[in-house]
A tleap script that builds the chain and sets N, CA, C and O, in Angstrom:
source leaprc.protein.ff14SB
mol = sequence {
  NMET ALA TYR GLN ILE SER ASP GLU CYS VAL
  LYS CYS GLY ALA CYS ALA GLU GLU CYS PRO
  VAL SER ALA ILE SER GLU GLY ASP THR LYS
  PHE GLN ILE ASP ALA ASP THR CYS VAL SER
  CYS GLY ALA CYS ALA GLY VAL CYS PRO VAL
  GLY ALA PRO ALA GLU CALA
}
set mol.1.N position { -8.429 -11.159 11.386 }
set mol.1.CA position { -8.682 -11.204 10.312 }
set mol.1.C position { -9.094 -9.703 9.705 }
set mol.1.O position { -9.716 -8.789 10.247 }
set mol.2.N position { -8.249 -9.845 7.784 }
set mol.2.CA position { -8.527 -9.125 7.509 }
set mol.2.C position { -9.072 -8.027 7.289 }
set mol.2.O position { -10.012 -7.851 8.064 }
set mol.3.N position { -8.885 -7.042 6.451 }
set mol.3.CA position { -9.287 -6.060 6.231 }
set mol.3.C position { -10.253 -6.147 4.924 }
set mol.3.O position { -10.028 -7.080 4.152 }
set mol.4.N position { -11.453 -5.129 4.574 }
set mol.4.CA position { -11.723 -5.188 3.365 }
set mol.4.C position { -11.867 -4.102 3.053 }
set mol.4.O position { -11.512 -3.335 3.947 }
set mol.5.N position { -12.606 -3.131 1.290 }
set mol.5.CA position { -12.187 -2.567 1.343 }
set mol.5.C position { -14.197 -2.297 0.710 }
set mol.5.O position { -14.383 -2.752 -0.419 }
set mol.6.N position { -15.258 -1.752 1.276 }
set mol.6.CA position { -16.364 -1.454 0.467 }
set mol.6.C position { -16.356 -0.230 -1.162 }
set mol.6.O position { -15.759 0.706 -1.693 }
set mol.7.N position { -17.429 -1.104 -1.287 }
set mol.7.CA position { -17.937 -0.013 -2.672 }
set mol.7.C position { -17.771 1.458 -2.318 }
set mol.7.O position { -18.161 2.313 -3.113 }
set mol.8.N position { -17.242 1.768 -1.229 }
set mol.8.CA position { -17.283 3.781 -1.146 }
set mol.8.C position { -15.822 3.652 -1.157 }
set mol.8.O position { -15.270 3.766 -0.062 }
set mol.9.N position { -15.080 3.433 -2.207 }
set mol.9.CA position { -13.947 3.809 -2.439 }
set mol.9.C position { -14.347 5.169 -3.769 }
set mol.9.O position { -15.304 5.330 -4.526 }
set mol.10.N position { -13.464 5.695 -3.600 }
set mol.10.CA position { -12.966 6.612 -4.101 }
set mol.10.C position { -11.847 6.608 -5.005 }
set mol.10.O position { -11.453 7.490 -5.768 }
set mol.11.N position { -11.443 5.537 -4.796 }
set mol.11.CA position { -9.856 5.654 -5.442 }
set mol.11.C position { -8.907 6.410 -5.132 }
set mol.11.O position { -8.141 6.492 -6.092 }
set mol.12.N position { -8.450 7.214 -3.970 }
set mol.12.CA position { -7.965 8.485 -3.883 }
set mol.12.C position { -6.606 7.551 -3.491 }
set mol.12.O position { -5.653 8.270 -3.793 }
set mol.13.N position { -6.041 6.149 -2.904 }
set mol.13.CA position { -5.039 5.842 -2.728 }
set mol.13.C position { -4.121 6.258 -1.494 }
set mol.13.O position { -2.906 6.103 -1.370 }
set mol.14.N position { -4.764 6.657 -0.879 }
set mol.14.CA position { -4.365 7.591 0.906 }
set mol.14.C position { -3.983 5.297 1.312 }
set mol.14.O position { -2.887 4.740 1.375 }
set mol.15.N position { -5.243 4.734 1.462 }
set mol.15.CA position { -4.949 3.454 2.190 }
set mol.15.C position { -3.615 2.660 1.118 }
set mol.15.O position { -2.992 1.870 1.827 }
set mol.16.N position { -3.231 2.676 0.106 }
set mol.16.CA position { -2.294 1.832 -0.243 }
set mol.16.C position { -1.167 2.714 0.392 }
set mol.16.O position { -0.209 1.970 0.603 }
set mol.17.N position { -0.808 4.362 0.894 }
set mol.17.CA position { 0.211 4.754 0.768 }
set mol.17.C position { 0.506 4.029 2.228 }
set mol.17.O position { 1.514 3.444 2.624 }
set mol.18.N position { -0.946 4.330 2.968 }
set mol.18.CA position { 0.136 4.341 4.763 }
set mol.18.C position { 0.142 2.622 5.054 }
set mol.18.O position { 0.399 2.127 6.151 }
set mol.19.N position { -0.180 1.897 3.895 }
set mol.19.CA position { -0.222 -0.131 4.328 }
set mol.19.C position { 1.409 -0.144 5.407 }
set mol.19.O position { 2.146 0.841 5.382 }
set mol.20.N position { 1.550 -0.658 5.766 }
set mol.20.CA position { 3.315 -1.115 6.466 }
set mol.20.C position { 3.712 -2.273 5.197 }
set mol.20.O position { 4.747 -2.266 4.531 }
set mol.21.N position { 2.653 -3.175 5.096 }
set mol.21.CA position { 3.317 -4.727 4.239 }
set mol.21.C position { 2.875 -4.254 2.177 }
set mol.21.O position { 3.154 -4.969 1.214 }
set mol.22.N position { 2.320 -3.188 2.147 }
set mol.22.CA position { 1.462 -3.493 0.206 }
set mol.22.C position { 0.630 -3.968 0.618 }
set mol.22.O position { 1.373 -3.842 1.592 }
set mol.23.N position { -0.155 -4.394 0.909 }
set mol.23.CA position { -1.260 -5.219 0.821 }
set mol.23.C position { -2.693 -4.740 0.024 }
set mol.23.O position { -3.641 -5.498 -0.179 }
set mol.24.N position { -2.627 -3.295 -0.380 }
set mol.24.CA position { -3.437 -2.692 -1.182 }
set mol.24.C position { -2.668 -2.660 -2.431 }
set mol.24.O position { -1.462 -2.642 -2.675 }
set mol.25.N position { -3.846 -2.658 -3.225 }
set mol.25.CA position { -3.361 -2.322 -4.478 }
set mol.25.C position { -4.788 -2.004 -5.574 }
set mol.25.O position { -5.975 -2.051 -5.253 }
set mol.26.N position { -4.426 -1.806 -6.404 }
set mol.26.CA position { -5.864 -0.810 -7.167 }
set mol.26.C position { -6.549 -1.673 -8.307 }
set mol.26.O position { -6.253 -1.551 -9.496 }
set mol.27.N position { -7.254 -2.332 -7.944 }
set mol.27.CA position { -8.477 -2.796 -9.254 }
set mol.27.C position { -9.095 -2.159 -9.723 }
set mol.27.O position { -9.073 -0.954 -9.475 }
set mol.28.N position { -10.226 -2.913 -10.938 }
set mol.28.CA position { -10.956 -1.383 -11.757 }
set mol.28.C position { -12.372 -0.357 -11.423 }
set mol.28.O position { -12.853 0.609 -12.016 }
set mol.29.N position { -12.837 -1.284 -9.865 }
set mol.29.CA position { -13.616 0.016 -9.725 }
set mol.29.C position { -13.171 0.589 -8.369 }
set mol.29.O position { -13.817 1.499 -7.850 }
set mol.30.N position { -11.987 0.026 -7.743 }
set mol.30.CA position { -12.138 0.359 -6.120 }
set mol.30.C position { -10.958 -0.513 -5.939 }
set mol.30.O position { -10.653 -1.613 -6.401 }
set mol.31.N position { -10.124 0.697 -4.750 }
set mol.31.CA position { -8.174 -0.557 -4.126 }
set mol.31.C position { -9.146 -1.924 -3.518 }
set mol.31.O position { -10.350 -2.168 -3.427 }
set mol.32.N position { -7.994 -2.553 -3.213 }
set mol.32.CA position { -8.149 -4.104 -3.444 }
set mol.32.C position { -7.461 -4.938 -1.802 }
set mol.32.O position { -7.829 -6.095 -2.004 }
set mol.33.N position { -7.180 -4.947 -1.272 }
set mol.33.CA position { -6.510 -5.556 0.171 }
set mol.33.C position { -6.575 -7.653 -0.481 }
set mol.33.O position { -7.319 -8.385 -1.134 }
set mol.34.N position { -5.445 -7.719 0.167 }
set mol.34.CA position { -4.520 -8.821 -0.399 }
set mol.34.C position { -4.742 -9.538 1.298 }
set mol.34.O position { -3.824 -9.476 2.116 }
set mol.35.N position { -6.015 -10.160 1.608 }
set mol.35.CA position { -6.410 -11.010 2.561 }
set mol.35.C position { -5.200 -12.158 3.170 }
set mol.35.O position { -5.459 -12.706 4.241 }
set mol.36.N position { -3.848 -12.508 2.439 }
set mol.36.CA position { -3.259 -12.523 2.985 }
set mol.36.C position { -2.038 -12.193 3.928 }
set mol.36.O position { -1.400 -12.641 4.880 }
set mol.37.N position { -2.118 -11.155 3.086 }
set mol.37.CA position { -0.573 -10.273 3.598 }
set mol.37.C position { -0.720 -9.652 4.431 }
set mol.37.O position { 0.166 -9.423 5.254 }
set mol.38.N position { -2.619 -8.886 4.511 }
set mol.38.CA position { -2.894 -8.147 5.442 }
set mol.38.C position { -2.889 -8.375 7.196 }
set mol.38.O position { -3.439 -9.290 7.809 }
set mol.39.N position { -2.021 -7.145 7.804 }
set mol.39.CA position { -2.063 -7.716 9.232 }
set mol.39.C position { -2.599 -7.234 10.064 }
set mol.39.O position { -2.163 -7.070 11.204 }
set mol.40.N position { -3.838 -6.862 9.565 }
set mol.40.CA position { -4.865 -6.071 10.564 }
set mol.40.C position { -4.969 -4.746 10.940 }
set mol.40.O position { -5.997 -4.174 11.301 }
set mol.41.N position { -3.094 -3.965 10.770 }
set mol.41.CA position { -3.737 -2.992 11.624 }
set mol.41.C position { -3.968 -1.815 11.697 }
set mol.41.O position { -3.323 -0.992 12.347 }
set mol.42.N position { -5.544 -1.497 10.595 }
set mol.42.CA position { -5.993 -0.747 10.467 }
set mol.42.C position { -5.625 0.258 10.231 }
set mol.42.O position { -6.367 1.055 10.804 }
set mol.43.N position { -4.324 1.125 9.303 }
set mol.43.CA position { -3.795 2.001 9.216 }
set mol.43.C position { -4.550 2.646 7.957 }
set mol.43.O position { -4.624 3.856 7.742 }
set mol.44.N position { -5.017 1.778 7.277 }
set mol.44.CA position { -5.939 2.300 5.524 }
set mol.44.C position { -6.664 3.043 7.024 }
set mol.44.O position { -6.611 4.213 7.406 }
set mol.45.N position { -7.372 1.768 7.683 }
set mol.45.CA position { -8.726 2.868 7.932 }
set mol.45.C position { -8.596 4.116 8.317 }
set mol.45.O position { -9.166 5.054 7.759 }
set mol.46.N position { -8.013 4.196 9.070 }
set mol.46.CA position { -7.071 5.409 9.667 }
set mol.46.C position { -7.257 7.021 8.896 }
set mol.46.O position { -7.594 8.126 9.323 }
set mol.47.N position { -6.752 6.368 7.246 }
set mol.47.CA position { -6.082 7.528 6.563 }
set mol.47.C position { -7.656 7.650 5.344 }
set mol.47.O position { -7.682 8.473 4.429 }
set mol.48.N position { -8.410 7.005 5.528 }
set mol.48.CA position { -9.705 7.255 4.345 }
set mol.48.C position { -10.707 7.567 4.760 }
set mol.48.O position { -11.338 6.880 5.564 }
set mol.49.N position { -11.131 8.803 4.258 }
set mol.49.CA position { -11.328 9.757 3.722 }
set mol.49.C position { -12.784 9.511 3.401 }
set mol.49.O position { -13.466 10.511 3.175 }
set mol.50.N position { -13.519 7.985 3.333 }
set mol.50.CA position { -15.402 7.859 3.366 }
set mol.50.C position { -14.832 6.460 4.012 }
set mol.50.O position { -14.994 5.490 3.271 }
set mol.51.N position { -14.389 6.274 4.882 }
set mol.51.CA position { -13.907 4.120 5.695 }
set mol.51.C position { -14.886 3.946 5.387 }
set mol.51.O position { -16.049 3.931 5.792 }
set mol.52.N position { -13.965 3.714 4.089 }
set mol.52.CA position { -14.277 2.337 3.259 }
set mol.52.C position { -13.429 1.053 3.303 }
set mol.52.O position { -13.801 0.026 2.734 }
set mol.53.N position { -12.193 1.146 4.044 }
set mol.53.CA position { -11.989 -0.315 4.443 }
set mol.53.C position { -12.529 -0.361 6.210 }
set mol.53.O position { -12.785 0.488 7.064 }
set mol.54.N position { -12.512 -1.940 6.134 }
set mol.54.CA position { -13.418 -2.340 7.633 }
set mol.54.C position { -13.037 -3.564 7.925 }
set mol.54.O position { -13.023 -4.455 7.076 }
set mol.55.N position { -12.677 -3.740 9.188 }
set mol.55.CA position { -12.200 -5.518 9.586 }
set mol.55.C position { -13.657 -6.497 8.486 }
set mol.55.O position { -14.824 -6.139 8.648 }
set mol.56.N position { -13.359 -7.530 7.584 }
set mol.56.CA position { -14.321 -8.686 7.675 }
set mol.56.C position { -14.822 -9.342 8.806 }
set mol.56.O position { -15.609 -10.279 8.677 }
savepdb mol mol.pdb
quit
């Protein structure tokens, strides 16, 4: 199941830099994960300072 980014996101960009499949992009208020591209590896969750990415 793909990861999603919660409203806790502080838009630091760490998750996008870590994503091996480039499934994460910057949205208006937070970063977003493309569910069709996400491989559920958890790399984004491991680097997020506020724990915003989580499995849906």
